[in-house]
C-alpha positions in Angstrom: 6.1 24.5 25.5 3.8 26.1 22.7 6.8 28.2 21.8 8.8 24.9 21.4 6.7 23.0 19.6 6.3 25.4 17.2 10.1 25.5 16.4 9.9 22.0 14.9 6.9 23.2 12.6 8.5 25.1 9.8 12.1 25.0 11.9 14.3 28.3 10.1 11.5 29.7 7.7 9.3 31.3 10.4 9.7 34.8 9.3 10.7 37.7 11.5 7.6 38.5 12.6 6.2 35.1 13.1 9.1 34.6 15.3 8.1 37.4 17.4 3.9 36.5 17.6 4.4 33.5 18.7 6.9 34.3 21.5 10.1 31.9 19.5 12.4 34.8 18.5 15.7 34.0 19.7 15.0 30.5 19.9 16.4 30.3 16.4 19.6 31.6 14.4 18.4 34.9 13.1 18.5 33.9 9.4 15.3 33.0 7.8 15.0 30.1 5.6 12.5 28.9 2.6 11.5 25.4 2.6 13.6 25.3 -0.7 16.9 25.6 0.7 15.2 23.1 4.0 14.8 20.9 1.2 17.7 20.9 -0.5 19.6 20.9 2.9 17.8 17.6 3.6 18.1 16.0 0.4 22.0 16.4 0.9 21.9 14.6 4.3 20.2 12.2 2.6 22.8 11.7 -0.4 25.4 11.0 2.2 23.6 8.1 3.6 24.2 4.2 2.0 22.4 2.5 4.4 18.5 2.0 4.1 18.0 1.7 8.0 20.1 4.7 8.3 17.9 6.5 5.8 14.0 5.5 7.1 15.6 6.4 10.7 16.1 10.0 9.4 13.4 10.2 6.8 10.9 9.1 10.1 12.9 12.5 12.4 12.1 14.8 9.6 8.2 13.4 9.2 8.0 13.7 13.3 9.2 17.2 13.7 8.5 19.2 10.2 5.8 17.0 7.9 5.5 19.6 5.1 9.2 19.5 4.3 9.3 15.4 4.9 6.3 15.1 2.0 7.7 18.1 -0.1 11.1 15.9 -0.2 9.1 12.5 -0.4 6.9 13.9 -3.6 9.9 15.3 -5.1 11.9 12.1 -5.2 8.9 9.7 -4.9 10.8 7.2 -6.7 14.1 7.1 -4.6 12.5 7.5 -1.2 9.4 4.8 -2.1 11.8 1.8 -1.1 12.4 3.6 2.2 9.6 4.3 3.4 7.4 1.4 2.1 8.9 -1.8 1.0 11.5 -3.4 1.1 13.0 -1.0 3.8 10.0 -0.5 5.9 10.3 -4.7 6.3 13.7 -4.2 7.7 12.7 -1.4 10.0 10.0 -3.5 11.3 12.1 -6.3 12.4 14.2 -3.9 14.2 11.2 -1.3 15.6 12.5 -1.6 19.7 15.9 -0.7 18.5 15.3 2.3 16.7 12.4 3.3 18.3 12.1 7.4 18.9 8.6 8.4 19.3 5.4 6.2 18.9 3.7 7.0 16.0 -0.1 6.0 15.8 -2.6 4.5 18.3 -1.3 1.0 20.1 -4.8 -1.3 21.1 -3.8 -4.3 23.1 -6.1 -6.7 23.9 -6.3 -5.5 27.4 -7.7 -2.8 26.5 -11.1 -4.7 25.4 -14.3 -3.0 26.3 -12.1 0.9 26.5 -11.3 1.2 22.9 -13.4 4.4 22.6 -11.7 5.8 25.1 -8.1 5.1 23.6 -9.5 6.8 20.2 -10.7 9.8 22.5 -6.8 10.1 23.4 -6.2 10.5 20.0 -5.1 14.2 19.0 -7.0 14.4 15.7 -11.0 14.3 15.7 -11.8 14.6 12.0 -9.8 11.1 11.1 -10.7 10.0 7.7 -9.1 7.1 7.0 -7.7 4.7 9.6 -4.6 1.5 8.4 -5.2 -1.2 11.1 -2.6 -4.2 11.7 -2.7 -6.5 13.9 1.4 -7.9 13.1 0.6 -11.7 11.9 1.5 -11.6 8.6 4.5 -8.3 8.0 5.2 -8.8 4.4 6.3 -11.8 3.6 8.6 -11.8 7.2 5.7 -13.2 9.0 4.3 -12.7 12.5 6.2 -9.4 14.0 3.7 -8.5 16.9 3.4 -4.7 17.3 6.4 -4.2 15.6 3.8 -4.2 12.4 3.3 -0.6 13.3 6.0 0.8 10.6 3.1 -1.0 7.8 0.1 1.5 8.8 3.0 4.5 8.7 4.2 3.7 5.7 0.9 3.0 4.0 -0.7 6.3 4.9 2.7 8.1 4.1 1.7 7.0 0.6 -2.0 8.6 1.0 -0.4 11.5 1.6 2.6 11.2 -1.1 0.8 9.9 -3.9 -2.7 11.1 -3.6 -2.5 14.1 -1.6 -4.9 13.1 1.6 -4.4 15.5 4.1 -2.4 13.7 7.1 -3.9 14.7 10.2 -6.8 12.5 8.4 -5.2 9.6 8.4 -5.2 7.4 11.3 -2.6 4.2 11.7 -3.1 1.6 14.2 -1.6 -1.4 15.8 -3.9 -4.1 17.5 -2.0 -6.4 19.5 -2.9 -9.3 20.5 0.3 -11.3 21.4 2.4 -12.5 18.9 4.0 -16.2 18.0 7.3 -14.9 17.3 9.5 -16.5 20.1 12.7 -14.2 19.1 10.4 -11.5 20.1 9.0 -12.8 23.4 12.4 -13.4 24.3 14.0 -9.8 23.1 13.9 -7.5 26.3 14.0 -4.8 24.0 10.3 -6.3 22.7 7.6 -3.0 23.1 4.4 -5.4 22.6 2.3 -7.9 25.0 4.8 -10.9 26.1 2.1 -13.6 25.2 0.9 -15.6 22.4 -1.2 -14.8 20.3 -4.6 -14.9 21.6 -6.7 -16.6 18.8 -10.2 -17.0 21.5 -13.4 -15.6 20.7 -11.7 -12.5 22.6 -9.8 -11.5 19.2 -13.1 -11.3 17.7 -14.8 -9.5 20.0 -11.5 -7.0 20.4 -12.3 -6.4 16.3 -15.7 -6.3 16.7 -15.5 -3.0 19.4 -12.7 -1.8 17.0 -14.9 -1.3 13.8 -17.8 0.1 15.8 -15.9 2.2 18.3 -14.2 3.6 14.5 -17.4 4.7 13.1 -18.8 5.8 16.2 -16.3 8.4 16.8 -16.0 8.8 12.8 -18.3 8.4 11.4 -20.2 5.2 8.8 -17.9 6.6 6.1 -14.6 6.3 7.5 -12.7 4.2 5.6 -10.5 1.2 7.3 -7.9 -0.5 5.9 -7.3 -4.1 6.9 -3.6 -4.6 6.3 -0.6 -8.3 6.6 -3.5 -9.7 9.1 -2.8 -13.6 8.9 -4.5 -15.4 5.9 -6.8 -16.9 7.9 -8.6 -14.1 9.5 -8.1 -11.5 6.4 -11.0 -13.6 4.3 -13.2 -13.8 6.9 -12.9 -10.1 8.4 -13.8 -9.1 4.7 -16.4 -11.2 4.1 -17.4 -10.1 7.8 -17.2 -6.3 7.2 -17.6 -5.5 4.3 -21.4 -4.7 3.3 -20.9 -2.8 7.1 -18.5 -0.7 6.9 -16.1 1.4 4.7 -13.1 -1.2 4.6 -11.4 -3.5 2.3 -7.8 -5.7 2.6 -4.9 -3.8 0.3 -3.6 -7.7 0.5 -6.5 -9.3 -1.0 -8.1 -6.4 -3.3 -5.1 -4.1 -3.8 -2.7 -6.4 -4.5 -5.7 -8.2 -6.8 -6.0 -4.8 -8.7 -2.1 -4.0 -9.1 -1.8 -7.2 -10.8 -5.0 -7.1 -13.1 -3.5 -3.6 -14.0 -0.4 -5.7 -15.3 -2.3 -8.4 -17.3 -4.1 -5.7 -18.8 -1.3 -3.3 -19.6 0.8 -6.7 -21.1 -2.2 -7.4 -22.9 -2.0 -4.3 -24.8 2.2 -5.7 -25.2 1.2 -8.6 -26.8 -2.2 -7.9 -28.3 -3.7 -11.1 -26.4 -6.8 -10.7 -24.2 -6.8 -11.8 -20.5 -9.8 -14.3 -21.6 -6.8 -16.4 -23.5 -4.6 -16.3 -20.7 -3.1 -19.4 -18.8 -2.5 -18.4 -15.1 -0.3 -20.1 -13.0 0.0 -18.9 -9.2 2.8 -19.9 -7.2 1.7 -19.3 -3.9 -2.3 -20.0 -2.7 -2.9 -17.2 0.2 -4.9 -14.4 -0.1 -2.8 -12.5 -2.1 -3.4 -15.2 -4.9 -6.7 -16.2 -4.2 -7.4 -12.2 -4.0 -6.0 -11.7 -7.6 -7.5 -14.8 -9.0 -11.1 -13.6 -7.8 -10.4 -10.4 -9.9 -8.9 -11.8 -12.7 -12.3 -13.8 -12.8 -14.4 -11.0 -12.8 -12.3 -9.4 -15.4 -12.8 -12.5 -17.9 -16.2 -12.5 -17.6 -16.8 -8.6 -18.1 -15.5 -10.1 -21.3 -17.9 -12.6 -21.9 -16.9 -16.0 -20.4 -18.9 -17.8 -17.9 -17.7 -18.2 -14.4 -16.9 -21.4 -14.4 -14.8 -20.9 -17.8 -12.6 -18.4 -16.2 -11.9 -20.3 -13.2 -10.7 -23.4 -15.6 -7.7 -20.7 -16.7 -6.6 -20.1 -13.1 -4.1 -22.9 -11.2 -2.9 -22.5 -8.1 0.4 -24.3 -6.4 1.1 -24.0 -3.1 3.7 -25.6 -0.6 1.9 -28.8 -0.8 1.6 -28.7 -4.5 -1.2 -27.8 -6.8 -4.6 -27.4 -6.1 -6.6 -30.4 -6.9 -9.3 -32.6 -6.0 -8.4 -35.5 -3.6 -5.1 -34.3 -2.4 -4.1 -35.2 1.1 -3.5 -31.8 2.3 -6.8 -30.3 3.5 -7.9 -27.4 0.9 -8.8 -23.5 2.3 -12.7 -23.1 1.5 -11.4 -20.2 0.5 -9.8 -21.9 -2.5 -12.3 -24.4 -3.3 -13.1 -22.7 -6.7 -9.8 -22.9 -8.1 -9.3 -26.7 -7.0 -9.4 -28.5 -10.2 -8.8 -31.9 -11.7 -5.5 -34.0 -11.8 -4.0 -32.8 -15.1 -1.5 -36.0 -14.0 1.7 -36.4 -12.4 3.0 -33.0 -11.0 5.2 -33.1 -8.5 7.5 -29.3 -8.5 6.5 -26.2 -10.0 8.5 -27.0 -12.7 6.1 -29.7 -13.7 3.3 -27.6 -13.4 4.7 -25.4 -15.7 5.6 -27.8 -18.5 2.2 -29.5 -18.0 -0.6 -26.8 -17.5 1.8 -24.6 -20.1 1.1 -21.5 -18.4 0.8 -18.1 -20.5 1.6 -16.1 -16.9 3.2 -16.8 -13.9 2.8 -15.2 -10.7 4.5 -15.8 -7.6 2.4 -14.6 -4.2 4.2 -17.4 -1.8 7.6 -14.8 -0.1 9.9 -18.0 -0.5 12.3 -16.7 -2.5 13.4 -17.8 -5.4 11.4 -20.4 -6.2 11.0 -19.3 -10.2 13.9 -21.3 -11.2 16.6 -21.1 -14.1 14.3 -23.8 -15.7 11.2 -22.5 -15.1 12.0 -18.8 -16.6 13.6 -21.2 -19.3 10.6 -23.0 -19.8 8.5 -20.2 -19.6 10.7 -18.8 -23.0 10.0 -22.0 -24.8 6.3 -22.4 -24.3 5.1 -18.7 -25.3 7.0 -16.0 -27.4 5.9 -13.3 -24.7 6.2 -15.2 -21.0 4.6 -12.8 -18.3 6.6 -13.2 -14.9 5.0 -11.4 -11.8 7.4 -11.7 -8.7 5.5 -9.7 -6.4 6.6 -10.7 -3.3 8.2 -9.0 -1.5 10.6 -7.5 0.5 12.8 -7.8 -2.7 14.9 -11.3 -1.3 11.0 -12.5 -1.0 10.9 -12.1 -4.7 10.6 -15.4 -6.6 13.4 -14.4 -9.1 15.3 -11.4 -10.2 14.2 -8.9 -13.4 18.0 -9.9 -14.7 16.9 -13.7 -14.6 13.7 -12.9 -15.9 15.1 -10.9 -18.8 18.4 -13.0 -19.6 16.9 -16.3 -19.6 13.6 -15.2 -21.9 16.6 -13.0 -24.3 14.2 -9.9 -23.2 11.1 -11.2 -24.6 9.3 -11.8 -21.0 6.3 -9.2 -19.7 8.2 -9.2 -15.8 7.0 -7.0 -13.0 7.9 -7.5 -8.9 6.7 -6.4 -5.8 9.9 -4.6 -4.9 12.4 -2.5 -7.3 14.6 -3.8 -9.5 17.0 -1.5 -11.2 17.2 -1.7 -15.1 18.3 -4.6 -16.7 21.1 -4.0 -19.5 21.3 -7.5 -22.0 24.3 -8.4 -24.0 23.2 -7.1 -27.1 23.1 -3.2 -25.4 19.3 -3.8 -25.5 18.0 -2.2 -21.7 14.5 -3.4 -20.1 13.0 -1.3 -17.1 11.4 -3.8 -15.1 7.3 -2.5 -13.9 6.8 -2.3 -10.2 3.9 -4.1 -9.4 3.6 -1.8 -6.1 0.0 -2.4 -4.7 0.6 2.1 -4.1 -0.6 2.7 -7.5 -3.9 1.2 -6.3 -5.0 1.8 -2.6 -4.0 6.0 -2.1 -6.5 6.7 -5.3 -9.3 4.4 -4.3 -8.5 5.8 -0.8 -8.5 9.7 -1.9 -11.9 8.3 -4.1 -13.8 7.0 -1.3 -12.8 9.3 0.8 -14.4 12.6 -1.5 -17.0 10.5 -2.4 -18.7 9.0 1.0 -18.9 6.0 0.1 -20.2 3.2 3.0 -19.2 0.2 1.2 -16.5 -1.2 -1.1 -17.5 -3.1 -3.8 -14.7 -5.3 -6.0 -16.0 -3.9 -8.4 -13.9 -0.3 -7.5 -10.9 -2.3 -7.9 -11.9 -3.8 -11.5 -12.6 -0.2 -12.4 -9.1 0.5 -10.7 -6.7 0.1 -13.8 -3.6 1.6 -15.0 -3.0 0.3 -18.6 -4.7 3.5 -20.1 -2.0 5.8 -18.4 1.4 3.6 -20.0 2.7 5.1 -23.0 3.8 3.0 -26.0 7.5 4.2 -25.4 7.2 2.9 -22.0 5.8 -0.2 -23.0 8.5 -0.9 -25.2 11.2 -0.3 -22.6 9.5 -3.3 -20.5 7.5 -1.3 -18.0 3.8 -2.4 -17.4 3.3 0.2 -14.9 3.5 3.9 -15.4 7.1 5.7 -14.2 6.7 5.9 -10.0 7.8 9.3 -10.5 4.2 10.1 -12.2 2.4 8.6 -9.2 0.9 11.6 -8.0 -1.1 11.9 -11.6 -1.7 8.4 -11.6 -3.6 8.4 -8.1 -5.3 11.7 -9.3 -6.6 10.2 -12.5 -7.7 7.0 -10.4 -9.5 8.4 -8.4 -11.2 10.7 -10.6 -12.3 7.6 -12.3 -13.1 5.7 -9.4 -15.4 9.1 -7.9 -17.2 9.1 -11.5 -17.9 5.6 -11.2 -19.7 5.4 -8.2 -21.8 8.1 -8.6 -22.6 6.5 -11.4 -23.5 2.9 -10.0 -25.5 4.7 -6.7 -22.6 4.1 -4.2 -21.5 7.3 -3.3 -23.3 8.8 -0.1 -22.0 12.6 -0.4 -24.1 15.3 -1.9 -24.5 17.5 -3.8 -23.1 15.1 -6.1 -20.3 17.9 -7.9 -21.1 18.1 -11.7 -16.7 18.5 -12.2 -15.6 15.5 -10.7 -11.7 15.9 -12.0 -11.3 20.1 -10.2 -13.7 18.5 -7.4 -10.8 15.8 -7.0 -8.2 18.1 -7.6 -9.1 20.9 -5.1 -8.6 18.6 -1.7 -5.3 17.6 -2.7 -3.0 18.8 0.3 0.1 20.8 -0.4 2.9 21.4 1.1 3.4 24.7 1.3 3.9 26.0 5.1 1.2 27.8 6.1 1.2 31.6 7.7 1.6 31.8 11.6 0.6 35.5 11.3 -2.5 36.5 12.8 -5.3 38.2 10.8 -4.7 42.0 12.0 -7.0 45.0 10.6 -8.2 48.2 11.8 -12.2 49.0 12.0 -13.2 51.5 9.8 -14.1 54.9 11.2 -13.5 54.0 14.9 -11.4 56.9 16.1 -10.0 56.9 19.7 -12.7 59.0 22.3 -10.8 62.2 22.8 -11.4 63.2 26.6 -11.5 67.1 27.4 
């Protein structure tokens, strides 16, 4: 069995001596291949495929069989392949999870396992886990409740921990917590792989999450990073409040999205010379992503000298029930109260809100599709010389507008970013704009690497305020329309961010790993995992001066 398992580690790159030592000689064709040749075959096969889901299945198969080859190819063509292993294709893969299932990845914990989570963690083969990404599948991207099918999200996120920041894959643990699903389609699907029950919203659910958090730190240590991913709005905020001072945890939908959106606004500041304190921001959507971004913008404005009240007056939220104002008939969530304002007048549509409030920036995080209509975009272009338009909802078909609409309807004057990728846009006069992708992958891998390396036990919002990208953009890239560095540079972007965050947490007394490294950049870069194959040959040597005993 060991020999068969070895075959998938390196494949035909095993040397002749390795094949003989491992007992796999004859189980492979006689040719010894380099990793370069294996990567070329892998890439050629990918180029023959046109269906994104088929590419996803093929990529995940390679990850199962040859992890180092998978990450090499992913890193070499990250701009092309990130949309396959991450948004938007990962959303499609999640919806079809039970139909394309090959091998289980990650840890599956159900509410029926309550009281036994530690023993389930003990079944995981790796004992030195540093980072956990966990979901309960209730709000997968903009697709809603996918239950146990949500496992594709932690798996995809942790792929980017390794590809973007060089965190060793064996130190990463994807987890889905199955408490049922309210998705009737899944509950009627014979191929669904989770519990056939509606979501448990009783105290047992909270007790299960408590037990999970305690079991993780008991097994792996207090400084184990636990990233919450795609929990429902009502649970995301309360778990963040509940656990942030007790565990090393963050919520990427709230804090990661906030950091990448703020980074885009700060890049826009460079492009148009308008400080963030002079922006008026209108959100389409008022859930966890909107509130996370809004709160971080407020923090950034306070850093520039505004009071909290003044900063909050600059932020307006519009949800499915309209503008968040005092006295509206729909109940307001307690998390939204800081951004509930006096009514500015009659506002019945989002276009009315734009005309009335005259925002300099609109940020879409509603997951409701093309609600930045042509009229909305044209109005933003009339109100502002350089309107900021961020359509951040995922996947692509949930984006509030397309890059083409944004650039065309503003005659190329807008500063545009999206959550999922759009291709370059060419205007009638030949000008070409490359839209920025406000992808959380610019933030969470670098932050995670810094947190893991420095032994941070509690992650403050100030860490995400520090995780900016604007200084990594060149003037040329800004002129091209980019608000984020090219994805092809994301490994370097992540490492530079990790260095910056490591410096920040040590300077502010948040780090618990000592002695403190003097050369923090060298410290970060020395830990990066590489994709070269390890040697499987044993260390053989002779003892000096030891001759066989001669018997006369």
